[in-house]
N, CA, C and O atoms as a printed pandas DataFrame, in Angstrom:
     atom_number atom_name residue_name chain_id  residue_number  x_coord  y_coord  z_coord
0              1         N          MET        A               1  -11.570   52.348    7.843
1              2        CA          MET        A               1  -11.274   50.945    8.026
2              3         C          MET        A               1  -11.226   50.570    9.501
3              4         O          MET        A               1  -11.515   49.438    9.886
4              5         N          LYS        A               2  -10.850   51.563   10.320
5              6        CA          LYS        A               2  -10.769   51.286   11.745
6              7         C          LYS        A               2  -12.150   50.959   12.311
7              8         O          LYS        A               2  -12.299   50.076   13.156
8              9         N          ASN        A               3  -13.163   51.692   11.823
9             10        CA          ASN        A               3  -14.527   51.434   12.281
10            11         C          ASN        A               3  -14.999   50.041   11.852
11            12         O          ASN        A               3  -15.662   49.342   12.617
12            13         N          LEU        A               4  -14.657   49.653   10.644
13            14        CA          LEU        A               4  -15.039   48.337   10.141
14            15         C          LEU        A               4  -14.404   47.235   10.981
15            16         O          LEU        A               4  -15.062   46.250   11.318
16            17         N          SER        A               5  -13.146   47.396   11.313
17            18        CA          SER        A               5  -12.483   46.370   12.125
18            19         C          SER        A               5  -13.076   46.324   13.529
19            20         O          SER        A               5  -13.164   45.253   14.128
20            21         N          THR        A               6  -13.482   47.474   14.055
21            22        CA          THR        A               6  -14.121   47.506   15.380
22            23         C          THR        A               6  -15.473   46.797   15.329
23            24         O          THR        A               6  -15.816   46.029   16.228
24            25         N          ILE        A               7  -16.232   47.063   14.270
25            26        CA          ILE        A               7  -17.543   46.420   14.114
26            27         C          ILE        A               7  -17.376   44.915   13.975
27            28         O          ILE        A               7  -18.090   44.144   14.616
28            29         N          LEU        A               8  -16.431   44.496   13.136
29            30        CA          LEU        A               8  -16.207   43.056   12.942
30            31         C          LEU        A               8  -15.746   42.385   14.234
31            32         O          LEU        A               8  -16.155   41.262   14.529
32            33         N          ALA        A               9  -14.914   43.050   14.988
33            34        CA          ALA        A               9  -14.457   42.488   16.263
34            35         C          ALA        A               9  -15.625   42.370   17.238
35            36         O          ALA        A               9  -15.729   41.385   17.969
36            37         N          SER        A              10  -16.499   43.368   17.250
37            38        CA          SER        A              10  -17.669   43.331   18.132
38            39         C          SER        A              10  -18.610   42.196   17.743
39            40         O          SER        A              10  -19.120   41.474   18.600
40            41         N          VAL        A              11  -18.832   42.050   16.440
41            42        CA          VAL        A              11  -19.701   40.964   15.965
42            43         C          VAL        A              11  -19.086   39.618   16.322
43            44         O          VAL        A              11  -19.790   38.707   16.758
44            45         N          SER        A              12  -17.794   39.492   16.140
45            46        CA          SER        A              12  -17.109   38.243   16.470
46            47         C          SER        A              12  -17.246   37.912   17.953
47            48         O          SER        A              12  -17.524   36.770   18.317
48            49         N          LEU        A              13  -17.052   38.910   18.801
49            50        CA          LEU        A              13  -17.202   38.696   20.242
50            51         C          LEU        A              13  -18.635   38.315   20.600
51            52         O          LEU        A              13  -18.857   37.438   21.435
52            53         N          ALA        A              14  -19.605   38.972   19.968
53            54        CA          ALA        A              14  -21.010   38.668   20.246
54            55         C          ALA        A              14  -21.351   37.237   19.835
55            56         O          ALA        A              14  -22.037   36.519   20.562
56            57         N          LEU        A              15  -20.867   36.835   18.665
57            58        CA          LEU        A              15  -21.129   35.463   18.211
58            59         C          LEU        A              15  -20.464   34.443   19.124
59            60         O          LEU        A              15  -21.066   33.425   19.468
60            61         N          ASN        A              16  -19.230   34.714   19.515
61            62        CA          ASN        A              16  -18.539   33.801   20.429
62            63         C          ASN        A              16  -19.272   33.693   21.754
63            64         O          ASN        A              16  -19.377   32.607   22.324
64            65         N          ALA        A              17  -19.779   34.816   22.244
65            66        CA          ALA        A              17  -20.533   34.795   23.498
66            67         C          ALA        A              17  -21.815   33.998   23.334
67            68         O          ALA        A              17  -22.176   33.209   24.207
68            69         N          ALA        A              18  -22.507   34.202   22.216
69            70        CA          ALA        A              18  -23.755   33.484   21.976
70            71         C          ALA        A              18  -23.508   31.977   21.905
71            72         O          ALA        A              18  -24.249   31.191   22.496
72            73         N          PHE        A              19  -22.458   31.579   21.174
73            74        CA          PHE        A              19  -22.148   30.153   21.082
74            75         C          PHE        A              19  -21.708   29.607   22.431
75            76         O          PHE        A              19  -22.013   28.466   22.777
76            77         N          GLY        A              20  -20.995   30.422   23.188
77            78        CA          GLY        A              20  -20.563   29.996   24.519
78            79         C          GLY        A              20  -21.742   29.761   25.441
79            80         O          GLY        A              20  -21.774   28.773   26.175
80            81         N          VAL        A              21  -22.713   30.662   25.409
81            82        CA          VAL        A              21  -23.913   30.499   26.235
82            83         C          VAL        A              21  -24.703   29.288   25.766
83            84         O          VAL        A              21  -25.195   28.509   26.583
84            85         N          GLY        A              22  -24.827   29.126   24.445
85            86        CA          GLY        A              22  -25.532   27.968   23.904
86            87         C          GLY        A              22  -24.868   26.665   24.311
87            88         O          GLY        A              22  -25.543   25.703   24.678
88            89         N          ALA        A              23  -23.555   26.637   24.247
89            90        CA          ALA        A              23  -22.824   25.435   24.640
90            91         C          ALA        A              23  -23.006   25.154   26.126
91            92         O          ALA        A              23  -23.128   23.998   26.532
92            93         N          TYR        A              24  -23.024   26.196   26.927
93            94        CA          TYR        A              24  -23.220   26.014   28.368
94            95         C          TYR        A              24  -24.609   25.457   28.660
95            96         O          TYR        A              24  -24.765   24.587   29.516
96            97         N          VAL        A              25  -25.613   25.955   27.951
97            98        CA          VAL        A              25  -26.977   25.456   28.141
98            99         C          VAL        A              25  -27.051   23.981   27.765
99           100         O          VAL        A              25  -27.653   23.182   28.483
100          101         N          VAL        A              26  -26.443   23.623   26.647
101          102        CA          VAL        A              26  -26.428   22.217   26.219
102          103         C          VAL        A              26  -25.693   21.374   27.253
103          104         O          VAL        A              26  -26.137   20.277   27.591
104          105         N          TYR        A              27  -24.573   21.881   27.755
105          106        CA          TYR        A              27  -23.813   21.165   28.781
106          107         C          TYR        A              27  -24.663   20.933   30.026
107          108         O          TYR        A              27  -24.692   19.827   30.565
108          109         N          GLU        A              28  -25.350   21.969   30.479
109          110        CA          GLU        A              28  -26.189   21.838   31.676
110          111         C          GLU        A              28  -27.319   20.828   31.451
111          112         O          GLU        A              28  -27.637   20.036   32.338
112          113         N          LYS        A              29  -27.916   20.861   30.265
113          114        CA          LYS        A              29  -28.996   19.922   29.954
114          115         C          LYS        A              29  -28.467   18.490   29.917
115          116         O          LYS        A              29  -29.100   17.573   30.441
116          117         N          ALA        A              30  -27.300   18.305   29.294
117          118        CA          ALA        A              30  -26.690   16.971   29.235
118          119         C          ALA        A              30  -26.324   16.485   30.636
119          120         O          ALA        A              30  -26.509   15.311   30.958
120          121         N          LYS        A              31  -25.813   17.376   31.455
121          122        CA          LYS        A              31  -25.456   17.012   32.825
122          123         C          LYS        A              31  -26.708   16.590   33.602
123          124         O          LYS        A              31  -26.675   15.620   34.360
124          125         N          ALA        A              32  -27.804   17.317   33.413
125          126        CA          ALA        A              32  -29.055   16.967   34.096
126          127         C          ALA        A              32  -29.559   15.602   33.636
127          128         O          ALA        A              32  -30.074   14.826   34.440
128          129         N          VAL        A              33  -29.412   15.311   32.353
129          130        CA          VAL        A              33  -29.847   14.010   31.825
130          131         C          VAL        A              33  -28.989   12.900   32.416
131          132         O          VAL        A              33  -29.503   11.848   32.794
132          133         N          LEU        A              34  -27.691   13.132   32.495
133          134        CA          LEU        A              34  -26.810   12.110   33.046
134          135         C          LEU        A              34  -27.085   11.874   34.526
135          136         O          LEU        A              34  -26.965   10.749   35.011
136          137         N          GLU        A              35  -27.449   12.926   35.238
137          138        CA          GLU        A              35  -27.736   12.774   36.661
138          139         C          GLU        A              35  -29.071   12.090   36.910
139          140         O          GLU        A              35  -29.218   11.353   37.886
140          141         N          ASP        A              36  -30.051   12.328   36.031
141          142        CA          ASP        A              36  -31.380   11.750   36.228
142          143         C          ASP        A              36  -31.943   11.284   34.886
143          144         O          ASP        A              36  -32.859   11.910   34.352
144          145         N          PRO        A              37  -31.404   10.183   34.329
145          146        CA          PRO        A              37  -31.880    9.739   33.016
146          147         C          PRO        A              37  -33.340    9.293   33.034
147          148         O          PRO        A              37  -34.053    9.449   32.042
148          149         N          LYS        A              38  -33.779    8.744   34.151
149          150        CA          LYS        A              38  -35.164    8.290   34.230
150          151         C          LYS        A              38  -36.125    9.482   34.137
151          152         O          LYS        A              38  -37.162    9.403   33.479
152          153         N          GLY        A              39  -35.774   10.569   34.794
153          154        CA          GLY        A              39  -36.595   11.775   34.725
154          155         C          GLY        A              39  -36.663   12.330   33.316
155          156         O          GLY        A              39  -37.712   12.796   32.871
156          157         N          PHE        A              40  -35.515   12.277   32.604
157          158        CA          PHE        A              40  -35.488   12.757   31.221
158          159         C          PHE        A              40  -36.382   11.899   30.341
159          160         O          PHE        A              40  -37.159   12.417   29.539
160          161         N          VAL        A              41  -36.268   10.590   30.495
161          162        CA          VAL        A              41  -37.099    9.686   29.698
162          163         C          VAL        A              41  -38.572    9.910   30.020
163          164         O          VAL        A              41  -39.417    9.890   29.125
164          165         N          THR        A              42  -38.876   10.123   31.290
165          166        CA          THR        A              42  -40.257   10.387   31.686
166          167         C          THR        A              42  -40.773   11.642   30.995
167          168         O          THR        A              42  -41.906   11.665   30.516
168          169         N          GLU        A              43  -39.953   12.683   30.939
169          170        CA          GLU        A              43  -40.366   13.927   30.277
170          171         C          GLU        A              43  -40.590   13.693   28.782
171          172         O          GLU        A              43  -41.548   14.207   28.205
172          173         N          VAL        A              44  -39.700   12.916   28.160
173          174        CA          VAL        A              44  -39.845   12.632   26.732
174          175         C          VAL        A              44  -41.129   11.857   26.484
175          176         O          VAL        A              44  -41.871   12.161   25.550
176          177         N          VAL        A              45  -41.388   10.866   27.310
177          178        CA          VAL        A              45  -42.603   10.067   27.158
178          179         C          VAL        A              45  -43.839   10.941   27.378
179          180         O          VAL        A              45  -44.821   10.828   26.644
180          181         N          LYS        A              46  -43.787   11.817   28.393
181          182        CA          LYS        A              46  -44.916   12.727   28.631
182          183         C          LYS        A              46  -45.167   13.603   27.410
183          184         O          LYS        A              46  -46.315   13.810   27.015
184          185         N          ASP        A              47  -44.095   14.118   26.814
185          186        CA          ASP        A              47  -44.238   14.962   25.629
186          187         C          ASP        A              47  -44.849   14.182   24.467
187          188         O          ASP        A              47  -45.681   14.707   23.727
188          189         N          GLN        A              48  -44.429   12.923   24.313
189          190        CA          GLN        A              48  -44.971   12.098   23.234
190          191         C          GLN        A              48  -46.454   11.805   23.467
191          192         O          GLN        A              48  -47.255   11.864   22.534
192          193         N          ILE        A              49  -46.814   11.492   24.700
193          194        CA          ILE        A              49  -48.214   11.213   25.020
194          195         C          ILE        A              49  -49.052   12.459   24.786
195          196         O          ILE        A              49  -50.152   12.387   24.237
196          197         N          LYS        A              50  -48.523   13.601   25.206
197          198        CA          LYS        A              50  -49.236   14.866   25.017
198          199         C          LYS        A              50  -49.438   15.156   23.530
199          200         O          LYS        A              50  -50.519   15.577   23.118
200          201         N          ALA        A              51  -48.400   14.930   22.727
201          202        CA          ALA        A              51  -48.493   15.174   21.288
202          203         C          ALA        A              51  -49.524   14.252   20.645
203          204         O          ALA        A              51  -50.294   14.677   19.783
204          205         N          LYS        A              52  -49.535   12.988   21.067
205          206        CA          LYS        A              52  -50.517   12.048   20.519
206          207         C          LYS        A              52  -51.938   12.456   20.905
207          208         O          LYS        A              52  -52.852   12.388   20.084
208          209         N          ALA        A              53  -52.120   12.882   22.161
209          210        CA          ALA        A              53  -53.440   13.303   22.618
210          211         C          ALA        A              53  -53.904   14.535   21.855
211          212         O          ALA        A              53  -55.065   14.626   21.454
212          213         N          GLU        A              54  -52.993   15.482   21.655
213          214        CA          GLU        A              54  -53.350   16.691   20.908
214          215         C          GLU        A              54  -53.725   16.347   19.468
215          216         O          GLU        A              54  -54.672   16.913   18.921
216          217         N          ALA        A              55  -52.993   15.430   18.860
217          218        CA          ALA        A              55  -53.296   15.017   17.491
218          219         C          ALA        A              55  -54.660   14.334   17.426
219          220         O          ALA        A              55  -55.421   14.537   16.480
220          221         N          LYS        A              56  -54.960   13.524   18.437
221          222        CA          LYS        A              56  -56.247   12.830   18.481
222          223         C          LYS        A              56  -57.398   13.831   18.627
223          224         O          LYS        A              56  -58.431   13.711   17.967
224          225         N          VAL        A              57  -57.200   14.816   19.501
225          226        CA          VAL        A              57  -58.220   15.843   19.695
226          227         C          VAL        A              57  -58.421   16.632   18.406
227          228         O          VAL        A              57  -59.556   16.905   18.014
228          229         N          GLN        A              58  -57.322   17.001   17.745
229          230        CA          GLN        A              58  -57.426   17.754   16.499
230          231         C          GLN        A              58  -58.127   16.924   15.427
231          232         O          GLN        A              58  -58.918   17.463   14.653
232          233         N          ALA        A              59  -57.849   15.626   15.370
233          234        CA          ALA        A              59  -58.507   14.757   14.399
234          235         C          ALA        A              59  -60.005   14.701   14.675
235          236         O          ALA        A              59  -60.808   14.729   13.743
236          237         N          THR        A              60  -60.387   14.621   15.954
237          238        CA          THR        A              60  -61.802   14.608   16.316
238          239         C          THR        A              60  -62.471   15.919   15.923
239          240         O          THR        A              60  -63.584   15.922   15.398
240          241         N          ILE        A              61  -61.794   17.027   16.178
241          242        CA          ILE        A              61  -62.345   18.337   15.803
242          243         C          ILE        A              61  -62.534   18.416   14.296
243          244         O          ILE        A              61  -63.576   18.869   13.821
244          245         N          ASP        A              62  -61.531   17.976   13.543
245          246        CA          ASP        A              62  -61.627   18.004   12.079
246          247         C          ASP        A              62  -62.768   17.125   11.592
247          248         O          ASP        A              62  -63.493   17.489   10.666
248          249         N          GLU        A              63  -62.923   15.960   12.226
249          250        CA          GLU        A              63  -64.006   15.047   11.852
250          251         C          GLU        A              63  -65.373   15.684   12.116
251          252         O          GLU        A              63  -66.270   15.609   11.276
252          253         N          LYS        A              64  -65.526   16.304   13.272
253          254        CA          LYS        A              64  -66.795   16.957   13.611
254          255         C          LYS        A              64  -67.090   18.113   12.663
255          256         O          LYS        A              64  -68.240   18.322   12.278
256          257         N          LYS        A              65  -66.048   18.870   12.283
257          258        CA          LYS        A              65  -66.241   19.963   11.327
258          259         C          LYS        A              65  -66.726   19.422    9.989
259          260         O          LYS        A              65  -67.635   19.981    9.375
260          261         N          ALA        A              66  -66.113   18.328    9.545
261          262        CA          ALA        A              66  -66.501   17.730    8.262
262          263         C          ALA        A              66  -67.947   17.241    8.328
263          264         O          ALA        A              66  -68.709   17.424    7.379
264          265         N          GLU        A              67  -68.325   16.620    9.446
265          266        CA          GLU        A              67  -69.705   16.154    9.604
266          267         C          GLU        A              67  -70.682   17.329    9.607
267          268         O          GLU        A              67  -71.751   17.252    9.002
268          269         N          ALA        A              68  -70.317   18.412   10.286
269          270        CA          ALA        A              68  -71.187   19.581   10.346
270          271         C          ALA        A              68  -71.330   20.215    8.968
271          272         O          ALA        A              68  -72.424   20.632    8.588
272          273         N          LYS        A              69  -70.242   20.290    8.224
273          274        CA          LYS        A              69  -70.312   20.840    6.862
274          275         C          LYS        A              69  -71.220   19.991    5.981
275          276         O          LYS        A              69  -72.038   20.509    5.220
276          277         N          GLU        A              70  -71.058   18.690    6.100
277          278        CA          GLU        A              70  -71.879   17.787    5.286
278          279         C          GLU        A              70  -73.356   17.910    5.657
279          280         O          GLU        A              70  -74.215   17.925    4.776
280          281         N          ALA        A              71  -73.654   17.997    6.948
281          282        CA          ALA        A              71  -75.040   18.157    7.394
282          283         C          ALA        A              71  -75.616   19.475    6.886
283          284         O          ALA        A              71  -76.761   19.517    6.436
284          285         N          LEU        A              72  -74.842   20.537    6.955
285          286        CA          LEU        A              72  -75.290   21.835    6.477
286          287         C          LEU        A              72  -75.503   21.803    4.973
287          288         O          LEU        A              72  -76.482   22.355    4.471
288          289         N          ARG        A              73  -74.596   21.162    4.253
289          290        CA          ARG        A              73  -74.729   21.041    2.799
290          291         C          ARG        A              73  -76.007   20.291    2.434
291          292         O          ARG        A              73  -76.722   20.687    1.513
292          293         N          SER        A              74  -76.292   19.213    3.150
293          294        CA          SER        A              74  -77.494   18.429    2.830
294          295         C          SER        A              74  -78.766   19.223    3.176
295          296         O          SER        A              74  -79.761   19.137    2.456
296          297         N          LYS        A              75  -78.737   19.983    4.256
297          298        CA          LYS        A              75  -79.895   20.802    4.606
298          299         C          LYS        A              75  -80.100   21.920    3.600
299          300         O          LYS        A              75  -81.232   22.226    3.227
300          301         N          LEU        A              76  -79.009   22.530    3.160
301          302        CA          LEU        A              76  -79.136   23.601    2.167
302          303         C          LEU        A              76  -79.603   23.071    0.819
303          304         O          LEU        A              76  -80.356   23.737    0.109
304          305         N          SER        A              77  -79.157   21.878    0.473
305          306        CA          SER        A              77  -79.594   21.326   -0.817
306          307         C          SER        A              77  -81.071   20.922   -0.783
307          308         O          SER        A              77  -81.704   20.818   -1.834
308          309         N          ALA        A              78  -81.619   20.696    0.398
309          310        CA          ALA        A              78  -83.025   20.318    0.528
310          311         C          ALA        A              78  -83.935   21.536    0.443
311          312         O          ALA        A              78  -85.136   21.378    0.223
312          313         N          LEU        A              79  -83.407   22.735    0.608
313          314        CA          LEU        A              79  -84.225   23.938    0.530
314          315         C          LEU        A              79  -84.649   24.202   -0.909
315          316         O          LEU        A              79  -83.853   24.049   -1.836
316          317         N          PRO        A              80  -85.901   24.596   -1.092
317          318        CA          PRO        A              80  -86.368   24.879   -2.467
318          319         C          PRO        A              80  -85.953   26.292   -2.913
319          320         O          PRO        A              80  -86.437   27.288   -2.376
320          321         N          PHE        A              81  -85.079   26.358   -3.868
321          322        CA          PHE        A              81  -84.662   27.657   -4.414
322          323         C          PHE        A              81  -85.007   27.730   -5.860
323          324         O          PHE        A              81  -84.739   28.743   -6.507
């Protein structure tokens, strides 16, 4: 039982440390946002623009793939078999 209590205490300490580090990271991020809210908003907007651009590029790629498949299908159907 002594080993079990030691293991549980170690796990508890590890979890507390992990949550403490996580809370500190969140605190630092919040502090940075409060100090420079315009910079934070700029980063968010940049991320949104980047996501939209990536989605647009992926849509174009998907469209081109569909067109290529259709062209290949029509060429294959024209072959005499």
